[in-house]
N, CA, C and O of each residue as an XYZ file, in Angstrom:
300
protein
N       7.242     18.576      6.530
C       5.955     18.286      5.915
C       6.120     17.938      4.435
O       5.278     17.251      3.857
N       7.170     18.401      3.845
C       7.408     18.122      2.434
C       7.509     16.616      2.175
O       7.011     16.126      1.161
N       8.155     15.882      3.090
C       8.268     14.437      2.949
C       6.897     13.783      2.982
O       6.630     12.868      2.203
N       6.022     14.241      3.876
C       4.676     13.683      3.962
C       3.913     13.899      2.658
O       3.255     12.981      2.168
N       3.992     15.075      2.104
C       3.301     15.328      0.847
C       3.816     14.376     -0.221
O       3.045     13.842     -1.018
N       5.084     14.177     -0.227
C       5.660     13.281     -1.213
C       5.140     11.858     -1.019
O       4.790     11.195     -1.996
N       5.084     11.377      0.230
C       4.597     10.023      0.479
C       3.147      9.879      0.037
O       2.820      8.939     -0.687
N       2.272     10.789      0.454
C       0.856     10.629      0.112
C       0.629     10.759     -1.389
O      -0.205     10.049     -1.952
N       1.354     11.649     -2.035
C       1.217     11.783     -3.486
C       1.709     10.532     -4.199
O       1.086     10.061     -5.150
N       2.834      9.999     -3.731
C       3.375      8.776     -4.331
C       2.425      7.600     -4.115
O       2.198      6.799     -5.022
N       1.873      7.506     -2.908
C       0.958      6.416     -2.597
C      -0.258      6.451     -3.521
O      -0.646      5.427     -4.082
N      -0.847      7.614     -3.676
C      -2.020      7.726     -4.547
C      -1.650      7.430     -6.002
O      -2.391      6.743     -6.705
N      -0.521      7.941     -6.444
C      -0.094      7.716     -7.825
C       0.140      6.232     -8.088
O      -0.307      5.700     -9.104
N       0.838      5.567     -7.175
C       1.112      4.141     -7.362
C      -0.170      3.307     -7.302
O      -0.346      2.369     -8.079
N      -1.059      3.657     -6.377
C      -2.320      2.912     -6.258
C      -3.134      3.030     -7.537
O      -3.618      2.027     -8.060
N      -3.286      4.243     -8.040
C      -4.090      4.430     -9.247
C      -3.391      3.838    -10.474
O      -4.049      3.328    -11.381
N      -2.068      3.907    -10.499
C      -1.311      3.319    -11.609
C      -1.536      1.808    -11.682
O      -1.591      1.232    -12.768
N      -1.664      1.180    -10.524
C      -1.910     -0.263    -10.465
C      -3.388     -0.604    -10.651
O      -3.761     -1.776    -10.697
N      -4.226      0.430    -10.759
C      -5.646      0.197    -10.965
C      -6.361     -0.314     -9.725
O      -7.372     -1.008     -9.826
N      -5.831      0.031     -8.549
C      -6.424     -0.427     -7.301
C      -7.322      0.639     -6.691
O      -7.046      1.834     -6.790
N      -8.392      0.192     -6.065
C      -9.204      1.084     -5.247
C      -8.573      1.098     -3.858
O      -7.769      0.224     -3.534
N      -8.932      2.081     -3.037
C      -8.349      2.165     -1.700
C      -8.620      0.906     -0.887
O      -7.753      0.460     -0.136
N      -9.791      0.336     -1.024
C     -10.109     -0.877     -0.266
C      -9.205     -2.035     -0.695
O      -8.810     -2.847      0.142
N      -8.877     -2.120     -1.976
C      -7.982     -3.171     -2.457
C      -6.573     -2.965     -1.911
O      -5.903     -3.926     -1.533
N      -6.129     -1.718     -1.871
C      -4.825     -1.416     -1.287
C      -4.807     -1.822      0.180
O      -3.837     -2.412      0.656
N      -5.873     -1.506      0.888
C      -5.956     -1.855      2.309
C      -5.876     -3.368      2.508
O      -5.173     -3.840      3.402
N      -6.585     -4.119      1.690
C      -6.552     -5.583      1.803
C      -5.143     -6.100      1.525
O      -4.643     -6.951      2.260
N      -4.505     -5.599      0.482
C      -3.158     -6.054      0.124
C      -2.132     -5.728      1.202
O      -1.180     -6.484      1.401
N      -2.318     -4.609      1.899
C      -1.340     -4.180      2.895
C      -1.689     -4.613      4.305
O      -0.850     -4.540      5.203
N      -2.921     -5.066      4.510
C      -3.343     -5.440      5.853
C      -3.727     -4.246      6.713
O      -3.874     -4.372      7.929
N      -3.887     -3.095      6.085
C      -4.279     -1.888      6.810
C      -5.792     -1.708      6.732
O      -6.439     -2.226      5.821
N      -6.343     -0.984      7.676
C      -7.762     -0.632      7.634
C      -7.948      0.380      6.507
O      -7.121      1.277      6.344
N      -9.031      0.248      5.721
C      -9.238      1.117      4.567
C      -9.235      2.593      4.941
O      -8.635      3.407      4.239
N      -9.892      2.944      6.027
C      -9.952      4.356      6.430
C      -8.548      4.876      6.736
O      -8.210      6.005      6.383
N      -7.736      4.052      7.391
C      -6.367      4.456      7.705
C      -5.548      4.617      6.424
O      -4.796      5.582      6.285
N      -5.692      3.676      5.489
C      -4.976      3.775      4.215
C      -5.390      5.049      3.476
O      -4.551      5.721      2.876
N      -6.675      5.378      3.519
C      -7.161      6.599      2.869
C      -6.554      7.833      3.529
O      -6.181      8.786      2.844
N      -6.456      7.819      4.853
C      -5.883      8.971      5.558
C      -4.388      9.103      5.277
O      -3.866     10.217      5.231
N      -3.697      7.987      5.089
C      -2.292      8.055      4.676
C      -2.193      8.722      3.309
O      -1.337      9.576      3.080
N      -3.076      8.319      2.415
C      -3.063      8.855      1.056
C      -3.434     10.337      1.026
O      -2.962     11.082      0.167
N      -4.266     10.754      1.949
C      -4.689     12.152      2.016
C      -3.733     13.006      2.847
O      -3.922     14.217      2.961
N      -2.713     12.384      3.424
C      -1.743     13.117      4.217
C      -2.227     13.460      5.613
O      -1.643     14.318      6.275
N      -3.290     12.800      6.074
C      -3.842     13.082      7.396
C      -3.160     12.282      8.500
O      -3.309     12.608      9.677
N      -2.417     11.244      8.140
C      -1.655     10.449      9.104
C      -0.246     10.277      8.577
O      -0.013     10.216      7.370
N       0.685     10.200      9.508
C       2.071      9.915      9.143
C       2.266      8.405      9.120
O       1.861      7.716     10.056
N       2.870      7.890      8.079
C       3.118      6.446      8.038
C       4.246      6.079      8.996
O       5.192      6.848      9.169
N       4.147      4.910      9.614
C       5.278      4.423     10.397
C       6.028      3.400      9.545
O       5.627      3.102      8.420
N       7.101      2.875     10.085
C       7.929      1.943      9.313
C       7.136      0.717      8.872
O       7.355      0.207      7.774
N       6.223      0.239      9.708
C       5.403     -0.918      9.346
C       4.485     -0.626      8.175
O       4.288     -1.475      7.307
N       3.921      0.582      8.151
C       3.049      0.974      7.040
C       3.834      1.007      5.732
O       3.378      0.501      4.707
N       5.009      1.603      5.785
C       5.838      1.708      4.584
C       6.253      0.314      4.129
O       6.265      0.032      2.931
N       6.592     -0.555      5.071
C       6.953     -1.931      4.733
C       5.800     -2.669      4.073
O       6.000     -3.402      3.105
N       4.595     -2.477      4.595
C       3.416     -3.123      4.012
C       3.163     -2.614      2.600
O       2.802     -3.385      1.711
N       3.353     -1.309      2.394
C       3.165     -0.738      1.057
C       4.198     -1.323      0.095
O       3.886     -1.628     -1.056
N       5.428     -1.476      0.581
C       6.486     -2.038     -0.257
C       6.149     -3.478     -0.646
O       6.298     -3.862     -1.806
N       5.697     -4.270      0.325
C       5.329     -5.654      0.022
C       4.161     -5.718     -0.953
O       4.135     -6.574     -1.837
N       3.202     -4.822     -0.798
C       2.043     -4.810     -1.689
C       2.443     -4.467     -3.117
O       1.770     -4.868     -4.066
N       3.534     -3.728     -3.271
C       3.987     -3.329     -4.600
C       4.963     -4.326     -5.210
O       5.364     -4.174     -6.364
N       5.349     -5.349     -4.443
C       6.331     -6.300     -4.947
C       5.739     -7.143     -6.072
O       4.526     -7.349     -6.115
N       6.578     -7.631     -6.979
C       6.076     -8.427     -8.104
C       5.260     -9.642     -7.677
O       4.260     -9.956     -8.324
N       5.650    -10.334     -6.613
C       4.919    -11.531     -6.179
C       3.498    -11.185     -5.774
O       2.566    -11.911     -6.120
N       3.314    -10.092     -5.049
C       1.963     -9.751     -4.596
C       1.104     -9.254     -5.746
O      -0.115     -9.423     -5.718
N       1.708     -8.652     -6.745
C       0.926     -8.181     -7.887
C       0.335     -9.348     -8.657
O      -0.771     -9.249     -9.188
N       1.064    -10.449     -8.718
C       0.591    -11.586     -9.494
C      -0.260    -12.541     -8.679
O      -1.173    -13.172     -9.211
N       0.034    -12.651     -7.397
C      -0.654    -13.637     -6.584
C      -1.671    -13.046     -5.634
O      -2.570    -13.752     -5.178
N      -1.551    -11.759     -5.324
C      -2.479    -11.142     -4.399
C      -2.207    -11.467     -2.944
O      -3.023    -11.143     -2.081
N      -1.074    -12.101     -2.647
C      -0.730    -12.456     -1.274
C       0.457    -11.626     -0.820
O       1.542    -11.710     -1.395
N       0.248    -10.832      0.204
C       1.313     -9.988      0.719
C       2.145    -10.788      1.704
O       1.622    -11.346      2.669
N       3.447    -10.837      1.450
C       4.364    -11.452      2.390
C       4.276    -12.960      2.483
O       4.822    -13.538      3.423
N       3.615    -13.619      1.555
C       3.519    -15.069      1.590
C       4.310    -15.651      0.435
O       4.318    -15.109     -0.670
N       4.969    -16.756      0.707
C       5.716    -17.436     -0.344
C       4.737    -18.086     -1.315
O       3.645    -18.490     -0.916
N       5.116    -18.190     -2.582
C       4.237    -18.854     -3.551
C       3.977    -20.299     -3.147
O       4.856    -20.962     -2.595
N       2.790    -20.780     -3.416
C       2.440    -22.170     -3.110
C       3.246    -23.098     -4.001
O       3.444    -22.824     -5.185
N       3.703    -24.189     -3.426
C       4.471    -25.153     -4.209
C       3.526    -26.090     -4.938
O       2.458    -26.432     -4.432
N       3.927    -26.497     -6.122
C       3.082    -27.387     -6.934
C       3.183    -28.820     -6.488
O       2.537    -29.694     -7.066
Protein backbone atom coordinates (compact mmCIF):
# COMPACT_ATOMS: atom_id res chain seq x y z
CA UNK A 1 0.00 0.00 0.00
CA UNK A 2 2.95 2.29 0.52
CA UNK A 3 3.55 2.41 -3.25
CA UNK A 4 -0.07 3.44 -3.85
CA UNK A 5 0.19 6.29 -1.37
CA UNK A 6 3.30 7.44 -3.10
CA UNK A 7 1.63 7.36 -6.54
CA UNK A 8 -1.48 9.28 -5.48
CA UNK A 9 0.54 11.84 -3.55
CA UNK A 10 2.91 12.31 -6.48
CA UNK A 11 0.02 12.60 -8.92
CA UNK A 12 -1.68 15.31 -6.88
CA UNK A 13 1.59 17.17 -6.31
CA UNK A 14 2.51 17.14 -10.00
CA UNK A 15 -1.00 18.14 -11.09
CA UNK A 16 -1.15 21.10 -8.73
CA UNK A 17 2.45 22.07 -9.53
CA UNK A 18 1.46 22.32 -13.20
CA UNK A 19 -1.58 24.38 -12.24
CA UNK A 20 -4.01 21.82 -13.64
CA UNK A 21 -7.47 21.00 -12.38
CA UNK A 22 -8.46 17.33 -12.27
CA UNK A 23 -10.62 17.74 -15.36
CA UNK A 24 -7.64 19.18 -17.28
CA UNK A 25 -5.48 16.25 -16.19
CA UNK A 26 -8.20 13.86 -17.35
CA UNK A 27 -8.38 15.53 -20.77
CA UNK A 28 -4.59 15.47 -21.18
CA UNK A 29 -4.38 11.79 -20.22
CA UNK A 30 -7.53 10.57 -21.93
CA UNK A 31 -8.90 9.29 -18.63
CA UNK A 32 -12.38 9.91 -17.25
CA UNK A 33 -12.23 12.74 -14.68
CA UNK A 34 -13.84 10.67 -11.92
CA UNK A 35 -11.31 7.87 -12.50
CA UNK A 36 -8.40 10.34 -12.47
CA UNK A 37 -9.73 11.77 -9.20
CA UNK A 38 -9.97 8.29 -7.68
CA UNK A 39 -6.37 7.58 -8.73
CA UNK A 40 -5.32 10.79 -7.01
CA UNK A 41 -7.29 9.89 -3.89
CA UNK A 42 -5.80 6.40 -3.79
CA UNK A 43 -9.17 4.71 -4.36
CA UNK A 44 -8.01 2.92 -7.54
CA UNK A 45 -4.75 1.27 -8.45
CA UNK A 46 -3.22 2.61 -11.64
CA UNK A 47 -2.41 0.12 -14.38
CA UNK A 48 0.49 0.43 -16.80
CA UNK A 49 -1.66 2.33 -19.30
CA UNK A 50 -2.66 4.90 -16.68
CA UNK A 51 0.95 5.46 -15.68
CA UNK A 52 1.94 5.75 -19.35
CA UNK A 53 -0.78 8.34 -19.96
CA UNK A 54 0.37 10.33 -16.92
CA UNK A 55 3.94 10.21 -18.21
CA UNK A 56 2.88 11.45 -21.65
CA UNK A 57 0.81 14.23 -20.09
CA UNK A 58 3.88 15.38 -18.16
CA UNK A 59 6.17 15.34 -21.19
CA UNK A 60 7.52 18.67 -22.47
CA UNK A 61 5.66 18.40 -25.81
CA UNK A 62 2.26 17.99 -24.16
CA UNK A 63 2.90 20.85 -21.75
CA UNK A 64 3.47 23.25 -24.62
CA UNK A 65 1.02 21.91 -27.17
CA UNK A 66 -1.69 20.28 -25.09
CA UNK A 67 -1.63 17.16 -27.28
CA UNK A 68 -0.86 13.88 -25.58
CA UNK A 69 1.04 11.41 -27.71
CA UNK A 70 0.77 13.42 -30.93
CA UNK A 71 3.69 14.63 -32.98
CA UNK A 72 3.97 18.40 -33.43
CA UNK A 73 2.27 19.73 -36.55
CA UNK A 74 4.65 20.47 -39.38
CA UNK A 75 4.80 24.00 -40.75
